[in-house]
Backbone atoms as SQL, in Angstrom:
CREATE TABLE atoms (id INTEGER PRIMARY KEY, chain TEXT, resi INTEGER, resn TEXT, atom TEXT, x REAL, y REAL, z REAL);
INSERT INTO atoms VALUES
  (1, 'A', 1, 'UNK', 'N', 8.806, -5.642, 3.546),
  (2, 'A', 1, 'UNK', 'CA', 8.631, -4.690, 4.629),
  (3, 'A', 1, 'UNK', 'C', 7.254, -4.030, 4.545),
  (4, 'A', 2, 'UNK', 'N', 6.817, -3.726, 3.317),
  (5, 'A', 2, 'UNK', 'CA', 5.507, -3.091, 3.136),
  (6, 'A', 2, 'UNK', 'C', 4.394, -3.979, 3.703),
  (7, 'A', 3, 'UNK', 'N', 4.420, -5.267, 3.381),
  (8, 'A', 3, 'UNK', 'CA', 3.404, -6.183, 3.890),
  (9, 'A', 3, 'UNK', 'C', 3.471, -6.320, 5.407),
  (10, 'A', 4, 'UNK', 'N', 4.676, -6.270, 5.968),
  (11, 'A', 4, 'UNK', 'CA', 4.838, -6.334, 7.418),
  (12, 'A', 4, 'UNK', 'C', 4.110, -5.163, 8.085),
  (13, 'A', 5, 'UNK', 'N', 4.322, -3.963, 7.560),
  (14, 'A', 5, 'UNK', 'CA', 3.664, -2.772, 8.122),
  (15, 'A', 5, 'UNK', 'C', 2.150, -2.867, 7.938),
  (16, 'A', 6, 'UNK', 'N', 1.710, -3.330, 6.779),
  (17, 'A', 6, 'UNK', 'CA', 0.275, -3.470, 6.537),
  (18, 'A', 6, 'UNK', 'C', -0.360, -4.479, 7.492),
  (19, 'A', 7, 'UNK', 'N', 0.357, -5.537, 7.830),
  (20, 'A', 7, 'UNK', 'CA', -0.168, -6.524, 8.786),
  (21, 'A', 7, 'UNK', 'C', -0.235, -5.944, 10.189),
  (22, 'A', 8, 'UNK', 'N', 0.721, -5.091, 10.535),
  (23, 'A', 8, 'UNK', 'CA', 0.649, -4.397, 11.831),
  (24, 'A', 8, 'UNK', 'C', -0.557, -3.466, 11.858),
  (25, 'A', 9, 'UNK', 'N', -0.754, -2.742, 10.770),
  (26, 'A', 9, 'UNK', 'CA', -1.835, -1.762, 10.681),
  (27, 'A', 9, 'UNK', 'C', -3.202, -2.429, 10.650),
  (28, 'A', 10, 'UNK', 'N', -3.290, -3.559, 9.944),
  (29, 'A', 10, 'UNK', 'CA', -4.557, -4.265, 9.785),
  (30, 'A', 10, 'UNK', 'C', -4.267, -5.764, 9.842),
  (31, 'A', 11, 'UNK', 'N', -4.465, -6.381, 11.001),
  (32, 'A', 11, 'UNK', 'CA', -4.132, -7.799, 11.153),
  (33, 'A', 11, 'UNK', 'C', -4.858, -8.733, 10.179),
  (34, 'A', 12, 'UNK', 'N', -5.929, -8.269, 9.528),
  (35, 'A', 12, 'UNK', 'CA', -6.615, -9.122, 8.551),
  (36, 'A', 12, 'UNK', 'C', -5.924, -9.085, 7.187),
  (37, 'A', 13, 'UNK', 'N', -4.949, -8.190, 7.012),
  (38, 'A', 13, 'UNK', 'CA', -4.223, -8.068, 5.743),
  (39, 'A', 13, 'UNK', 'C', -3.450, -9.354, 5.471),
  (40, 'A', 14, 'UNK', 'N', -3.501, -9.818, 4.239),
  (41, 'A', 14, 'UNK', 'CA', -2.765, -11.024, 3.862),
  (42, 'A', 14, 'UNK', 'C', -1.526, -10.653, 3.064),
  (43, 'A', 15, 'UNK', 'N', -1.700, -9.992, 1.919),
  (44, 'A', 15, 'UNK', 'CA', -0.557, -9.643, 1.079),
  (45, 'A', 15, 'UNK', 'C', -0.975, -8.589, 0.066),
  (46, 'A', 16, 'UNK', 'N', -0.159, -7.586, -0.094),
  (47, 'A', 16, 'UNK', 'CA', -0.367, -6.613, -1.165),
  (48, 'A', 16, 'UNK', 'C', 0.284, -7.186, -2.413),
  (49, 'A', 17, 'UNK', 'N', -0.499, -7.303, -3.465),
  (50, 'A', 17, 'UNK', 'CA', 0.035, -7.845, -4.713),
  (51, 'A', 17, 'UNK', 'C', 0.795, -6.770, -5.475),
  (52, 'A', 18, 'UNK', 'N', 1.856, -7.174, -6.133),
  (53, 'A', 18, 'UNK', 'CA', 2.586, -6.245, -6.994),
  (54, 'A', 18, 'UNK', 'C', 1.766, -6.033, -8.263),
  (55, 'A', 19, 'UNK', 'N', 2.123, -5.014, -9.012),
  (56, 'A', 19, 'UNK', 'CA', 1.438, -4.748, -10.278),
  (57, 'A', 19, 'UNK', 'C', 1.565, -5.956, -11.204),
  (58, 'A', 20, 'UNK', 'N', 2.769, -6.530, -11.282),
  (59, 'A', 20, 'UNK', 'CA', 2.991, -7.698, -12.142),
  (60, 'A', 20, 'UNK', 'C', 2.132, -8.883, -11.700),
  (61, 'A', 21, 'UNK', 'N', 1.982, -9.076, -10.399),
  (62, 'A', 21, 'UNK', 'CA', 1.141, -10.176, -9.896),
  (63, 'A', 21, 'UNK', 'C', -0.325, -9.953, -10.248),
  (64, 'A', 22, 'UNK', 'N', -0.769, -8.701, -10.169),
  (65, 'A', 22, 'UNK', 'CA', -2.154, -8.397, -10.535),
  (66, 'A', 22, 'UNK', 'C', -2.407, -8.673, -12.021),
  (67, 'A', 23, 'UNK', 'N', -1.495, -8.208, -12.868),
  (68, 'A', 23, 'UNK', 'CA', -1.634, -8.428, -14.312),
  (69, 'A', 23, 'UNK', 'C', -1.660, -9.924, -14.613),
  (70, 'A', 24, 'UNK', 'N', -0.762, -10.672, -14.012),
  (71, 'A', 24, 'UNK', 'CA', -0.708, -12.131, -14.222),
  (72, 'A', 24, 'UNK', 'C', -2.024, -12.782, -13.797),
  (73, 'A', 25, 'UNK', 'N', -2.555, -12.373, -12.647),
  (74, 'A', 25, 'UNK', 'CA', -3.803, -12.942, -12.148),
  (75, 'A', 25, 'UNK', 'C', -4.954, -12.656, -13.124),
  (76, 'A', 26, 'UNK', 'N', -5.033, -11.443, -13.624),
  (77, 'A', 26, 'UNK', 'CA', -6.088, -11.088, -14.569),
  (78, 'A', 26, 'UNK', 'C', -6.006, -11.958, -15.815),
  (79, 'A', 27, 'UNK', 'N', -4.787, -12.111, -16.333),
  (80, 'A', 27, 'UNK', 'CA', -4.601, -12.915, -17.544),
  (81, 'A', 27, 'UNK', 'C', -4.922, -14.388, -17.298),
  (82, 'A', 28, 'UNK', 'N', -4.541, -14.905, -16.129),
  (83, 'A', 28, 'UNK', 'CA', -4.789, -16.308, -15.805),
  (84, 'A', 28, 'UNK', 'C', -6.276, -16.647, -15.743),
  (85, 'A', 29, 'UNK', 'N', -7.093, -15.673, -15.389),
  (86, 'A', 29, 'UNK', 'CA', -8.533, -15.947, -15.327),
  (87, 'A', 29, 'UNK', 'C', -9.240, -15.563, -16.625),
  (88, 'A', 30, 'UNK', 'N', -8.439, -15.262, -17.649),
  (89, 'A', 30, 'UNK', 'CA', -8.988, -15.065, -18.981),
  (90, 'A', 30, 'UNK', 'C', -9.473, -13.667, -19.315),
  (91, 'A', 31, 'UNK', 'N', -9.041, -12.677, -18.558),
  (92, 'A', 31, 'UNK', 'CA', -9.427, -11.302, -18.862),
  (93, 'A', 31, 'UNK', 'C', -8.416, -10.671, -19.814),
  (94, 'A', 32, 'UNK', 'N', -8.909, -9.850, -20.710),
  (95, 'A', 32, 'UNK', 'CA', -8.048, -9.093, -21.616),
  (96, 'A', 32, 'UNK', 'C', -7.833, -7.723, -21.006),
  (97, 'A', 33, 'UNK', 'N', -6.582, -7.373, -20.787),
  (98, 'A', 33, 'UNK', 'CA', -6.268, -6.073, -20.194),
  (99, 'A', 33, 'UNK', 'C', -6.342, -5.009, -21.272),
  (100, 'A', 34, 'UNK', 'N', -7.150, -3.999, -20.998),
  (101, 'A', 34, 'UNK', 'CA', -7.364, -2.910, -21.944),
  (102, 'A', 34, 'UNK', 'C', -6.465, -1.718, -21.625),
  (103, 'A', 35, 'UNK', 'N', -6.357, -1.405, -20.349),
  (104, 'A', 35, 'UNK', 'CA', -5.579, -0.234, -19.960),
  (105, 'A', 35, 'UNK', 'C', -5.107, -0.413, -18.525),
  (106, 'A', 36, 'UNK', 'N', -3.925, 0.117, -18.223),
  (107, 'A', 36, 'UNK', 'CA', -3.414, 0.101, -16.854),
  (108, 'A', 36, 'UNK', 'C', -2.910, 1.489, -16.490),
  (109, 'A', 37, 'UNK', 'N', -2.866, 1.752, -15.218),
  (110, 'A', 37, 'UNK', 'CA', -2.320, 3.013, -14.734),
  (111, 'A', 37, 'UNK', 'C', -1.895, 2.805, -13.290),
  (112, 'A', 38, 'UNK', 'N', -0.914, 3.521, -12.882),
  (113, 'A', 38, 'UNK', 'CA', -0.455, 3.501, -11.497),
  (114, 'A', 38, 'UNK', 'C', -0.264, 4.933, -11.041),
  (115, 'A', 39, 'UNK', 'N', -0.580, 5.182, -9.803),
  (116, 'A', 39, 'UNK', 'CA', -0.370, 6.512, -9.251),
  (117, 'A', 39, 'UNK', 'C', -0.251, 6.395, -7.744),
  (118, 'A', 40, 'UNK', 'N', 0.132, 7.473, -7.106),
  (119, 'A', 40, 'UNK', 'CA', 0.266, 7.498, -5.658),
  (120, 'A', 40, 'UNK', 'C', -0.740, 8.443, -5.043),
  (121, 'A', 41, 'UNK', 'N', -1.204, 8.085, -3.878),
  (122, 'A', 41, 'UNK', 'CA', -2.115, 8.933, -3.110),
  (123, 'A', 41, 'UNK', 'C', -1.381, 9.318, -1.830),
  (124, 'A', 42, 'UNK', 'N', -1.159, 10.619, -1.654),
  (125, 'A', 42, 'UNK', 'CA', -0.451, 11.051, -0.450),
  (126, 'A', 42, 'UNK', 'C', -1.357, 10.918, 0.765),
  (127, 'A', 43, 'UNK', 'N', -0.793, 10.328, 1.806),
  (128, 'A', 43, 'UNK', 'CA', -1.529, 10.106, 3.057),
  (129, 'A', 43, 'UNK', 'C', -0.701, 10.662, 4.204),
  (130, 'A', 44, 'UNK', 'N', -1.372, 11.008, 5.279),
  (131, 'A', 44, 'UNK', 'CA', -0.631, 11.352, 6.487),
  (132, 'A', 44, 'UNK', 'C', -0.787, 10.173, 7.452),
  (133, 'A', 45, 'UNK', 'N', 0.322, 9.798, 8.065),
  (134, 'A', 45, 'UNK', 'CA', 0.370, 8.578, 8.870),
  (135, 'A', 45, 'UNK', 'C', -0.661, 8.574, 9.983),
  (136, 'A', 46, 'UNK', 'N', -0.819, 9.665, 10.698),
  (137, 'A', 46, 'UNK', 'CA', -1.764, 9.679, 11.822),
  (138, 'A', 46, 'UNK', 'C', -3.206, 9.492, 11.355),
  (139, 'A', 47, 'UNK', 'N', -3.556, 10.086, 10.233),
  (140, 'A', 47, 'UNK', 'CA', -4.912, 9.903, 9.694),
  (141, 'A', 47, 'UNK', 'C', -5.139, 8.437, 9.319),
  (142, 'A', 48, 'UNK', 'N', -4.131, 7.832, 8.710),
  (143, 'A', 48, 'UNK', 'CA', -4.239, 6.413, 8.363),
  (144, 'A', 48, 'UNK', 'C', -4.405, 5.557, 9.616),
  (145, 'A', 49, 'UNK', 'N', -3.623, 5.850, 10.647),
  (146, 'A', 49, 'UNK', 'CA', -3.705, 5.064, 11.878),
  (147, 'A', 49, 'UNK', 'C', -5.058, 5.221, 12.574),
  (148, 'A', 50, 'UNK', 'N', -5.675, 6.388, 12.457),
  (149, 'A', 50, 'UNK', 'CA', -6.994, 6.604, 13.055),
  (150, 'A', 50, 'UNK', 'C', -8.061, 5.725, 12.421),
  (151, 'A', 51, 'UNK', 'N', -7.861, 5.357, 11.169),
  (152, 'A', 51, 'UNK', 'CA', -8.853, 4.534, 10.479),
  (153, 'A', 51, 'UNK', 'C', -8.418, 3.070, 10.378),
  (154, 'A', 52, 'UNK', 'N', -7.426, 2.696, 11.178),
  (155, 'A', 52, 'UNK', 'CA', -6.890, 1.336, 11.158),
  (156, 'A', 52, 'UNK', 'C', -7.259, 0.609, 12.445),
  (157, 'A', 53, 'UNK', 'N', -7.052, -0.701, 12.443),
  (158, 'A', 53, 'UNK', 'CA', -7.432, -1.511, 13.596),
  (159, 'A', 53, 'UNK', 'C', -6.290, -2.419, 14.041),
  (160, 'A', 54, 'UNK', 'N', -5.132, -1.823, 14.375),
  (161, 'A', 54, 'UNK', 'CA', -4.007, -2.656, 14.792),
  (162, 'A', 54, 'UNK', 'C', -4.217, -3.208, 16.206),
  (163, 'A', 55, 'UNK', 'N', -3.450, -4.227, 16.530),
  (164, 'A', 55, 'UNK', 'CA', -3.460, -4.753, 17.887),
  (165, 'A', 55, 'UNK', 'C', -2.886, -3.695, 18.820),
  (166, 'A', 56, 'UNK', 'N', -3.228, -3.757, 20.120),
  (167, 'A', 56, 'UNK', 'CA', -2.687, -2.786, 21.071),
  (168, 'A', 56, 'UNK', 'C', -1.155, -2.726, 21.000),
  (169, 'A', 57, 'UNK', 'N', -0.631, -1.516, 20.961),
  (170, 'A', 57, 'UNK', 'CA', 0.812, -1.301, 20.919),
  (171, 'A', 57, 'UNK', 'C', 1.396, -1.249, 19.518),
  (172, 'A', 58, 'UNK', 'N', 0.653, -1.747, 18.518),
  (173, 'A', 58, 'UNK', 'CA', 1.200, -1.776, 17.164),
  (174, 'A', 58, 'UNK', 'C', 1.227, -0.404, 16.494),
  (175, 'A', 59, 'UNK', 'N', 0.370, 0.527, 16.927),
  (176, 'A', 59, 'UNK', 'CA', 0.444, 1.884, 16.356),
  (177, 'A', 59, 'UNK', 'C', 1.807, 2.496, 16.650),
  (178, 'A', 60, 'UNK', 'N', 2.309, 2.271, 17.863),
  (179, 'A', 60, 'UNK', 'CA', 3.629, 2.811, 18.213),
  (180, 'A', 60, 'UNK', 'C', 4.727, 2.157, 17.397),
  (181, 'A', 61, 'UNK', 'N', 4.610, 0.848, 17.126),
  (182, 'A', 61, 'UNK', 'CA', 5.590, 0.163, 16.280),
  (183, 'A', 61, 'UNK', 'C', 5.579, 0.759, 14.876),
  (184, 'A', 62, 'UNK', 'N', 4.384, 1.024, 14.354),
  (185, 'A', 62, 'UNK', 'CA', 4.259, 1.589, 13.006),
  (186, 'A', 62, 'UNK', 'C', 4.872, 2.985, 12.964),
  (187, 'A', 63, 'UNK', 'N', 4.563, 3.803, 13.969),
  (188, 'A', 63, 'UNK', 'CA', 5.145, 5.153, 14.010),
  (189, 'A', 63, 'UNK', 'C', 6.673, 5.083, 13.997),
  (190, 'A', 64, 'UNK', 'N', 7.240, 4.207, 14.834),
  (191, 'A', 64, 'UNK', 'CA', 8.688, 4.080, 14.908),
  (192, 'A', 64, 'UNK', 'C', 9.266, 3.612, 13.579),
  (193, 'A', 65, 'UNK', 'N', 8.609, 2.661, 12.928),
  (194, 'A', 65, 'UNK', 'CA', 9.073, 2.194, 11.618),
  (195, 'A', 65, 'UNK', 'C', 9.070, 3.330, 10.603),
  (196, 'A', 66, 'UNK', 'N', 8.024, 4.153, 10.621),
  (197, 'A', 66, 'UNK', 'CA', 7.952, 5.253, 9.652),
  (198, 'A', 66, 'UNK', 'C', 8.994, 6.320, 9.936),
  (199, 'A', 67, 'UNK', 'N', 9.330, 6.538, 11.192),
  (200, 'A', 67, 'UNK', 'CA', 10.419, 7.480, 11.508),
  (201, 'A', 67, 'UNK', 'C', 11.705, 6.961, 10.882),
  (202, 'A', 68, 'UNK', 'N', 11.958, 5.660, 11.008),
  (203, 'A', 68, 'UNK', 'CA', 13.146, 5.066, 10.397),
  (204, 'A', 68, 'UNK', 'C', 13.047, 5.100, 8.867),
  (205, 'A', 69, 'UNK', 'N', 11.847, 4.899, 8.340),
  (206, 'A', 69, 'UNK', 'CA', 11.631, 4.875, 6.892),
  (207, 'A', 69, 'UNK', 'C', 11.926, 6.240, 6.273),
  (208, 'A', 70, 'UNK', 'N', 11.562, 7.317, 6.965),
  (209, 'A', 70, 'UNK', 'CA', 11.825, 8.661, 6.444),
  (210, 'A', 70, 'UNK', 'C', 13.323, 8.821, 6.184),
  (211, 'A', 71, 'UNK', 'N', 14.135, 8.192, 7.012),
  (212, 'A', 71, 'UNK', 'CA', 15.580, 8.336, 6.876),
  (213, 'A', 71, 'UNK', 'C', 16.161, 7.506, 5.738),
  (214, 'A', 72, 'UNK', 'N', 15.547, 6.335, 5.417),
  (215, 'A', 72, 'UNK', 'CA', 16.171, 5.480, 4.405),
  (216, 'A', 72, 'UNK', 'C', 15.204, 4.879, 3.380),
  (217, 'A', 73, 'UNK', 'N', 13.927, 5.251, 3.426),
  (218, 'A', 73, 'UNK', 'CA', 12.917, 4.854, 2.439),
  (219, 'A', 73, 'UNK', 'C', 12.876, 3.338, 2.154),
  (220, 'A', 74, 'UNK', 'N', 12.959, 2.516, 3.211),
  (221, 'A', 74, 'UNK', 'CA', 12.957, 1.067, 3.009),
  (222, 'A', 74, 'UNK', 'C', 11.598, 0.520, 2.585),
  (223, 'A', 75, 'UNK', 'N', 10.535, 1.309, 2.717),
  (224, 'A', 75, 'UNK', 'CA', 9.214, 0.850, 2.275),
  (225, 'A', 75, 'UNK', 'C', 8.930, 1.215, 0.830),
  (226, 'A', 76, 'UNK', 'N', 9.695, 2.136, 0.288),
  (227, 'A', 76, 'UNK', 'CA', 9.470, 2.553, -1.088),
  (228, 'A', 76, 'UNK', 'C', 8.194, 3.346, -1.271),
  (229, 'A', 77, 'UNK', 'N', 7.771, 4.079, -0.243),
  (230, 'A', 77, 'UNK', 'CA', 6.527, 4.849, -0.329),
  (231, 'A', 77, 'UNK', 'C', 6.776, 6.346, -0.166),
  (232, 'A', 78, 'UNK', 'N', 7.995, 6.785, -0.463),
  (233, 'A', 78, 'UNK', 'CA', 8.339, 8.206, -0.439),
  (234, 'A', 78, 'UNK', 'C', 7.935, 8.877, 0.873),
  (235, 'A', 79, 'UNK', 'N', 8.297, 8.270, 1.993),
  (236, 'A', 79, 'UNK', 'CA', 7.971, 8.840, 3.303),
  (237, 'A', 79, 'UNK', 'C', 8.755, 10.123, 3.529),
  (238, 'A', 80, 'UNK', 'N', 8.067, 11.123, 4.092),
  (239, 'A', 80, 'UNK', 'CA', 8.707, 12.414, 4.331),
  (240, 'A', 80, 'UNK', 'C', 7.913, 13.180, 5.385),
  (241, 'A', 81, 'UNK', 'N', 8.551, 14.186, 5.937),
  (242, 'A', 81, 'UNK', 'CA', 7.867, 15.058, 6.892),
  (243, 'A', 81, 'UNK', 'C', 7.233, 16.220, 6.149),
  (244, 'A', 82, 'UNK', 'N', 6.020, 16.535, 6.531),
  (245, 'A', 82, 'UNK', 'CA', 5.352, 17.767, 6.123),
  (246, 'A', 82, 'UNK', 'C', 5.080, 18.492, 7.436),
  (247, 'A', 83, 'UNK', 'N', 5.920, 19.458, 7.744),
  (248, 'A', 83, 'UNK', 'CA', 5.883, 20.053, 9.081),
  (249, 'A', 83, 'UNK', 'C', 6.364, 18.998, 10.063),
  (250, 'A', 84, 'UNK', 'N', 5.536, 18.699, 11.045),
  (251, 'A', 84, 'UNK', 'CA', 5.898, 17.666, 12.026),
  (252, 'A', 84, 'UNK', 'C', 5.203, 16.335, 11.744),
  (253, 'A', 85, 'UNK', 'N', 4.381, 16.297, 10.689),
  (254, 'A', 85, 'UNK', 'CA', 3.637, 15.075, 10.359),
  (255, 'A', 85, 'UNK', 'C', 4.402, 14.223, 9.350),
  (256, 'A', 86, 'UNK', 'N', 4.288, 12.917, 9.513),
  (257, 'A', 86, 'UNK', 'CA', 4.869, 12.006, 8.536),
  (258, 'A', 86, 'UNK', 'C', 3.835, 11.747, 7.454),
  (259, 'A', 87, 'UNK', 'N', 4.227, 11.985, 6.219),
  (260, 'A', 87, 'UNK', 'CA', 3.392, 11.704, 5.053),
  (261, 'A', 87, 'UNK', 'C', 4.087, 10.644, 4.210),
  (262, 'A', 88, 'UNK', 'N', 3.299, 9.955, 3.401),
  (263, 'A', 88, 'UNK', 'CA', 3.862, 8.971, 2.488),
  (264, 'A', 88, 'UNK', 'C', 2.933, 8.839, 1.301),
  (265, 'A', 89, 'UNK', 'N', 3.410, 8.214, 0.257),
  (266, 'A', 89, 'UNK', 'CA', 2.615, 8.032, -0.947),
  (267, 'A', 89, 'UNK', 'C', 2.149, 6.587, -1.004),
  (268, 'A', 90, 'UNK', 'N', 0.848, 6.403, -0.909),
  (269, 'A', 90, 'UNK', 'CA', 0.245, 5.078, -0.932),
  (270, 'A', 90, 'UNK', 'C', 0.132, 4.626, -2.386),
  (271, 'A', 91, 'UNK', 'N', 0.796, 3.524, -2.752),
  (272, 'A', 91, 'UNK', 'CA', 0.774, 3.089, -4.158),
  (273, 'A', 91, 'UNK', 'C', -0.589, 2.540, -4.565),
  (274, 'A', 92, 'UNK', 'N', -1.042, 2.940, -5.735),
  (275, 'A', 92, 'UNK', 'CA', -2.349, 2.519, -6.233),
  (276, 'A', 92, 'UNK', 'C', -2.214, 2.111, -7.693),
  (277, 'A', 93, 'UNK', 'N', -2.805, 0.983, -8.028),
  (278, 'A', 93, 'UNK', 'CA', -2.793, 0.513, -9.416),
  (279, 'A', 93, 'UNK', 'C', -4.223, 0.340, -9.899),
  (280, 'A', 94, 'UNK', 'N', -4.435, 0.686, -11.147),
  (281, 'A', 94, 'UNK', 'CA', -5.748, 0.508, -11.771),
  (282, 'A', 94, 'UNK', 'C', -5.555, -0.368, -12.998),
  (283, 'A', 95, 'UNK', 'N', -6.417, -1.351, -13.131),
  (284, 'A', 95, 'UNK', 'CA', -6.377, -2.228, -14.295),
  (285, 'A', 95, 'UNK', 'C', -7.786, -2.336, -14.841),
  (286, 'A', 96, 'UNK', 'N', -7.935, -1.958, -16.095),
  (287, 'A', 96, 'UNK', 'CA', -9.219, -2.088, -16.782),
  (288, 'A', 96, 'UNK', 'C', -9.107, -3.315, -17.664),
  (289, 'A', 97, 'UNK', 'N', -9.996, -4.281, -17.434),
  (290, 'A', 97, 'UNK', 'CA', -9.936, -5.529, -18.187),
  (291, 'A', 97, 'UNK', 'C', -11.341, -5.905, -18.651),
  (292, 'A', 98, 'UNK', 'N', -11.359, -6.752, -19.637),
  (293, 'A', 98, 'UNK', 'CA', -12.631, -7.162, -20.236),
  (294, 'A', 98, 'UNK', 'C', -12.683, -8.681, -20.309),
  (295, 'A', 99, 'UNK', 'N', -13.841, -9.210, -19.975),
  (296, 'A', 99, 'UNK', 'CA', -14.071, -10.630, -20.120),
  (297, 'A', 99, 'UNK', 'C', -14.270, -10.948, -21.592),
  (298, 'A', 100, 'UNK', 'N', -13.667, -12.026, -22.039),
  (299, 'A', 100, 'UNK', 'CA', -13.778, -12.410, -23.453),
  (300, 'A', 100, 'UNK', 'C', -15.239, -12.716, -23.796),
  (301, 'A', 101, 'UNK', 'N', -15.657, -12.323, -24.976),
  (302, 'A', 101, 'UNK', 'CA', -17.025, -12.639, -25.443),
  (303, 'A', 101, 'UNK', 'C', -17.160, -14.135, -25.649),
  (304, 'A', 102, 'UNK', 'N', -18.260, -14.664, -25.222),
  (305, 'A', 102, 'UNK', 'CA', -18.493, -16.102, -25.384),
  (306, 'A', 102, 'UNK', 'C', -19.335, -16.396, -26.596);
C-alpha cells in the first residue's frame, strides 16, 4: 500500500526498499555495515502534496486514502490528525557502510 501511494504521489517512484532489503543490497555489493539507525520524520500531508508531482486527480485519491488510513493505519506511517491537518511519520533509514580496503 505504501508503494501504491508513493506512485500516486510521484509517478517516477519505482519501489521503496525495506530496511532488510537495503542491508542485503549493501552486503551484496561488498560493503561492511558499520552502523544503522531508523527514525521517523513527521510530515503534514498537504505540504508533501505541494512538493509532489502526481497526475491530475491523484492528489484527491491520496487525500482520500489518508483519511481512510487515519482510521486503520494500513500504511504503517502513524497517520493522525493535528487539528484539521493530516500528519504522518515518514520512515527514514540510515546506513553507514564502508568499502573494503583493497
